[in-house]
N, C-alpha and C positions, 0 to 999 in steps of 0.2 A: 729614551725618551719615558717621561713619566705621566700619565692624565689623570686629571681628576674627572669629576661630573658633580655640577654643584645642586645639591639636590632642589634648593629652593628654588631653582633656576630652570631647572628640567621642566619642560612641559608634556614628558611622555611621548612623543611622536614616536620613537622607534627605531630612529633612522640613523641613529651609532651603532645600533646591534646589528642593525640590517646590514651596515656597512662594513662591519668590523668585528664578528660573533667571537671571535678568539679574545678579543679585548672588552667587550662592552656587554652588556647584559641587561635585560628590563623583564619586569615582571608585571604580566598586565595590573593597572590601577596603583602600581610605582613608579619612583622615579627610575633612571639608569644608574647602572652602575659601574666603574670600571674593574675588571673583576683580575687585572694582573698588575704587579707593581711595577713592571717594566713592559714597555711595549716591545714585542720583539721585532727584531727587523725586517722582517718579510711582511709585517704587518704596519709599518709605518705609513705606507703611501694609503691604504685603507682608512686609517688614524684622521692623517691631514685632511683626508675629505670628509669625513665625520664633523671633524672641527668646522671646517669652511661652511658646512652646509647644515649645522646647527640651527634652527631657527629661533632659537632662544640663546643662542652664545654661551650656552652652560657648560661647554668643554673646554676643560683648562690644563695646560702644558706645564710642568713643572720639573725643578730639577732631579 
């Protein structure tokens, strides 16, 4: 699984980084970033939670 965060859509709430800090990072005042190319298997549930709860729907799953 590969995820990205749409920079223009991110509202900087930080939920994704709290839900899965091994995959997402956020710096105060900036949009969140996916910090891994591939989501580790043991993080997939947390990433799905971040996707489902992202208030701006800015997290995308890709190939």
